[in-house]
C-alpha positions in Angstrom: -36.9 126.7 125.9 -38.1 125.4 129.1 -39.1 128.9 130.2 -40.8 129.4 126.7 -42.8 126.1 127.1 -43.7 126.8 130.6 -45.1 130.4 129.7 -47.1 129.1 126.8 -48.3 126.1 128.9 -49.5 128.9 131.7 -50.9 130.9 128.8 -53.0 128.1 127.5 -54.1 127.4 131.1 -55.1 130.8 132.1 -56.7 131.5 128.7 -58.8 128.2 129.0 -59.9 129.1 132.6 -61.0 132.5 131.5 -63.1 130.9 128.8 -64.8 128.5 131.3 -65.4 131.6 133.6 -67.0 133.4 130.9 -69.0 130.4 130.0 -70.2 130.2 133.6 -71.4 133.9 133.7 -73.0 133.5 130.4 -75.2 130.7 131.8 -76.1 132.6 134.9 -77.3 135.5 132.4 -79.3 133.1 130.5 -81.0 131.8 133.7 -81.8 135.3 134.7 -83.0 136.1 131.1 -85.4 133.4 131.2 -87.2 135.2 134.1 -87.3 138.6 132.4 -90.5 139.8 131.0 -91.7 142.8 129.0 -92.6 144.6 132.2 -89.0 144.5 133.2 -86.8 147.6 133.2 -82.9 148.1 133.9 -83.8 148.7 137.7 -85.7 145.2 137.9 -83.1 143.6 135.6 -80.5 144.7 138.1 -82.6 143.5 141.2 -83.1 140.0 139.6 -79.4 139.6 139.1 -78.8 140.3 142.8 -81.6 137.8 143.6 -79.9 135.3 141.5 -76.3 136.1 143.1 -77.7 135.7 146.5 -79.2 132.4 146.1 -76.2 131.0 144.2 -73.9 132.1 147.1 -75.7 132.0 150.3 -74.8 129.0 152.7 -71.6 128.1 151.0 -69.3 130.5 153.1 -69.6 128.5 156.1 -68.4 125.3 154.5 -65.3 126.8 152.9 -64.2 129.6 155.2 -61.6 127.9 157.2 -60.5 125.4 154.4 -57.1 125.1 152.9 -57.8 125.4 149.3 -54.4 126.1 147.6 -53.2 128.4 145.3 -56.4 129.1 143.7 -57.6 130.5 147.0 -54.5 132.3 148.1 -52.8 133.4 144.8 -55.3 133.6 141.9 -58.6 133.9 143.6 -60.7 134.3 140.6 -64.5 135.2 140.3 -65.1 131.5 139.8 -63.4 130.8 143.1 -66.0 133.4 144.8 -68.9 131.9 142.9 -68.0 128.4 144.2 -67.0 129.0 147.9 -68.2 132.6 148.9 -65.0 132.4 150.9 -64.5 136.1 150.7 -67.8 136.8 152.4 -69.5 140.2 151.2 -66.4 140.7 148.9 -67.5 137.3 147.1 -71.0 138.5 147.0 -69.9 141.8 145.4 -67.6 140.4 143.1 -69.9 138.1 141.6 -72.8 140.4 141.2 -70.6 143.0 139.7 -69.4 140.3 137.0 -73.1 139.3 136.5 -74.2 143.0 136.0 -71.1 143.4 133.6 -72.7 140.9 131.4 -75.6 143.1 130.9 -73.3 146.1 130.2 -74.3 147.9 133.2 -71.4 150.0 134.7 -70.6 148.9 138.3 -68.3 149.9 141.0 -67.6 148.2 144.4 -68.3 150.3 147.1 -66.1 149.7 150.4 -68.5 150.9 153.2 -67.2 152.6 156.4 -68.6 151.1 159.6 -67.6 151.7 163.2 -65.0 154.1 161.7 -63.5 151.4 159.5 -63.5 151.2 155.7 -64.1 148.0 154.0 -66.1 146.6 156.9 -68.6 145.6 154.4 -68.8 145.7 150.6 -71.8 146.6 148.3 -72.4 147.2 144.6 -73.3 150.3 143.0 -74.8 149.9 139.6 -75.1 152.9 137.0 -78.6 153.0 135.9 -79.8 156.0 134.1 -77.9 159.0 135.9 -78.3 157.3 139.3 -75.6 154.9 141.0 -78.0 152.6 142.7 -77.0 150.6 145.7 -77.4 146.8 145.9 -76.2 144.7 148.9 -76.3 141.0 147.5 -74.9 139.8 150.9 -78.5 140.4 152.3 -80.2 140.4 149.0 -81.0 144.1 149.8 -81.9 147.2 147.8 -83.4 150.3 149.0 -86.4 152.1 147.7 -86.9 155.9 147.8 -90.5 157.3 148.6 -91.0 157.6 145.0 -90.4 153.8 144.6 -87.1 154.3 142.7 -83.9 152.6 143.6 -81.8 154.6 146.2 -78.1 155.5 145.9 -75.6 155.3 148.6 -76.3 159.2 149.5 -79.9 158.7 149.8 -79.4 155.8 152.3 -76.7 157.9 154.1 -78.7 161.0 154.7 -81.8 159.4 155.8 -80.7 156.0 157.6 -83.7 156.3 160.0 -86.1 155.8 157.0 -84.0 153.4 155.0 -83.0 151.1 158.0 -86.7 150.0 158.1 -86.3 148.4 154.9 -83.5 146.0 156.0 -84.1 142.2 156.7 -84.1 140.7 160.2 -80.8 139.2 160.0 -79.0 142.5 158.9 -76.0 143.8 160.7 -77.1 147.3 161.8 -73.5 148.5 162.2 -73.7 149.0 158.3 -75.2 152.3 158.5 -73.8 153.8 155.3 -71.6 156.2 157.2 -69.2 156.6 154.5 -67.9 155.0 151.2 -64.6 154.6 149.2 -64.2 152.8 146.1 -60.4 152.3 145.9 -58.0 152.0 148.8 -55.5 154.7 147.7 -53.4 154.3 150.9 -52.9 150.6 150.5 -49.3 150.8 149.3 -47.4 153.9 150.6 -46.2 156.4 147.9 -47.3 154.2 144.9 -51.0 154.2 145.5 -51.2 158.0 146.3 -49.0 158.6 143.3 -51.4 156.7 141.2 -54.3 158.5 142.3 -52.5 161.7 141.6 -52.0 160.6 137.9 -55.4 159.4 137.6 -56.8 162.7 138.8 -54.7 164.7 136.3 -56.2 162.3 133.6 -59.9 162.0 134.4 -60.3 164.7 137.2 -60.2 164.5 140.9 -64.2 163.6 141.3 -64.0 160.6 139.2 -60.7 159.5 140.7 -62.5 159.5 143.9 -65.2 157.3 142.7 -62.9 155.0 140.6 -63.2 151.4 141.4 -60.0 149.8 140.6 -61.0 146.1 141.4 -63.8 146.1 138.7 -60.8 146.2 136.0 -59.6 142.7 137.4 -62.9 140.7 137.7 -61.7 138.2 135.2 -58.5 137.3 137.0 -57.6 134.7 134.6 -57.8 137.1 131.7 -55.5 139.5 133.6 -52.8 136.7 134.1 -53.1 136.2 130.3 -52.0 139.8 129.5 -49.3 139.6 132.2 -48.0 136.5 130.7 -48.2 137.9 127.2 -46.3 140.9 128.4 -43.6 138.7 129.8 -43.5 136.1 127.1 -43.2 138.4 123.9 -39.9 140.0 124.8 -38.7 136.4 125.9 -39.9 135.1 122.5 -37.9 137.9 120.7 -34.8 137.1 122.4 -35.1 133.2 121.7 -35.8 134.0 118.0 -32.8 136.3 117.9 -30.7 133.5 119.4 -31.9 131.0 117.0 -31.3 133.2 114.0 -27.7 133.9 115.1 -26.9 130.0 115.7 -29.0 128.4 113.2 -29.6 130.6 110.3 -26.7 133.3 110.3 -23.4 132.0 109.5 -21.7 134.2 112.0 -23.1 135.5 115.5 -21.5 138.9 114.7 -23.9 139.5 111.9 -26.6 142.3 113.2 -29.9 140.8 113.2 -32.1 143.0 110.7 -34.9 142.2 108.5 -32.8 142.4 105.3 -30.2 140.0 106.8 -32.8 137.4 108.1 -34.5 137.4 104.6 -31.1 137.0 103.0 -29.8 134.2 104.9 -33.0 132.3 105.3 -33.0 132.3 101.4 -29.6 131.0 101.3 -30.6 128.2 104.0 -33.4 127.2 102.0 -31.7 127.3 98.8 -28.4 125.4 100.1 -28.7 124.3 103.8 -25.0 123.1 103.8 -23.6 126.0 101.9 -24.9 129.1 103.7 -21.8 129.6 105.9 -19.7 130.0 102.8 -22.0 132.3 101.2 -21.5 134.8 104.0 -20.2 138.3 102.8 -19.8 141.4 105.0 
């Protein structure tokens, strides 16, 4: 009973936190909506979302970077935590922008950039607008424009860094030269991660598996915990109910738990709470 109570309390806590986080991002969306006019298209809405993300998160990271912030930082690490502290640096910017763009139903993926031979040196966002996955770097409030004024994708920047490097702000780290990109670290857990990618490749194809961003499935960390706890709690609840039926309703623990027996002995208990055991028949 203690474990049941603990899990129910945890479910309630994570569900309330999830609801609170959804409310935060709904408020951010409302603030962006107030600055959208009839001349805006999906490109400009995505850029305004990035501008908002940058101004919300800039100058927080230095305050919280070395702070001991407890389980919220080290275990749960929700998008709300990224929003409030920017402790994950470019990871926080990317997580928050991805969540904001999701409120506009814009498909997103988190791109782990390769820099100086190291994957994950810097994270940016790619948002699917039309048939193009445009690149947005909320850490620097940066998007790239092609010669035709449309937003550039990762390959555009990769193939002509000399041209696009002229668009970066003065504080930009020029080591981030768009050398290469990955969207999920399929080598993180030996054997398991490569096996998962192989299975995914069979289901959706190798090309889509290569561009699959696993992290975008877990942006609402609290809701993920709700699903996990429900998966744990339901079997425990069934075991608990089964035990209660055998000890409190059935006259003998040897009676099999079937729907027919449950209905039968519940009726007997309701009709004559003291006489159910004497009414037992095999």
